[in-house]
C-alpha positions in Angstrom: 29.7 -77.1 -2.6 28.3 -73.8 -2.0 30.7 -70.8 -1.4 29.5 -70.7 2.2 30.4 -74.3 2.6 34.1 -73.7 1.2 34.7 -70.6 3.3 33.8 -72.7 6.4 36.2 -75.7 5.3 39.0 -73.3 4.7 38.5 -71.4 8.0 38.6 -75.0 9.6 41.8 -76.1 7.8 43.2 -72.6 8.7 42.5 -73.1 12.6 43.9 -76.7 12.3 47.1 -75.6 10.9 47.7 -72.6 13.3 46.7 -75.4 16.4 49.2 -77.6 15.1 51.9 -75.3 14.8 51.6 -74.1 18.7 51.6 -77.8 19.7 54.9 -78.6 17.8 56.9 -75.4 19.2 59.0 -76.0 21.7 59.8 -73.8 24.7 62.9 -72.1 24.6 65.2 -72.0 28.0 65.9 -68.6 29.4 68.4 -69.4 32.2 67.7 -69.2 35.9 66.8 -66.7 38.2 67.3 -66.2 41.9 65.2 -64.8 44.1 65.3 -64.0 48.2 62.9 -63.6 50.9 61.6 -60.0 52.0 61.3 -61.8 55.5 64.5 -63.6 55.9 67.9 -64.8 54.5 66.2 -67.8 52.5 66.9 -67.8 49.0 65.7 -69.9 46.0 67.0 -70.4 42.4 64.9 -71.9 39.7 65.1 -72.4 35.8 63.1 -70.2 33.6 61.7 -70.8 29.8 59.5 -69.1 27.7 56.8 -70.7 26.0 54.0 -69.7 23.3 51.7 -68.5 26.3 54.3 -66.8 28.3 57.0 -67.7 30.7 57.3 -70.2 33.3 59.5 -71.2 36.2 60.8 -74.8 37.6 59.5 -75.0 40.7 61.6 -77.0 43.6 58.7 -79.7 43.0 59.4 -79.9 39.5 56.3 -78.3 38.0 56.5 -75.7 35.6 54.4 -72.4 36.9 53.5 -69.4 35.2 54.9 -66.5 36.0 52.8 -63.8 36.7 54.2 -60.2 36.1 57.9 -61.0 36.6 59.0 -64.4 37.1 61.5 -63.5 39.9 58.3 -62.2 42.0 56.1 -65.2 41.4 58.9 -67.6 42.6 59.5 -66.0 45.6 55.8 -65.4 46.9 55.3 -69.0 45.9 58.4 -70.3 47.9 60.3 -68.8 50.5 57.4 -66.2 51.0 54.4 -68.3 51.2 53.5 -68.8 54.9 54.6 -65.1 55.6 52.7 -63.7 52.4 49.5 -65.4 53.7 50.0 -64.0 57.1 49.9 -60.5 55.3 47.2 -61.0 53.1 44.7 -62.3 56.4 45.3 -59.2 58.2 
């Protein structure tokens, strides 16, 4: 085997090990967040977890949604203020 082939094999093995460790890592529960509408009195509460790629919240429909900058703001915009925000953006 040439030195180049050995280096390539080592790089591939390292990449596989890194991917395996990412796949095995379990998300950690960060607790819950509560946010209320900017336009009314509706509020919503959701669980939040941290993953290797960033935080997520559990939507009322049961799906894990990626938080953008702030989980509380993302949850508010995606749920209680969804239609009001759509109306604001269309102006």
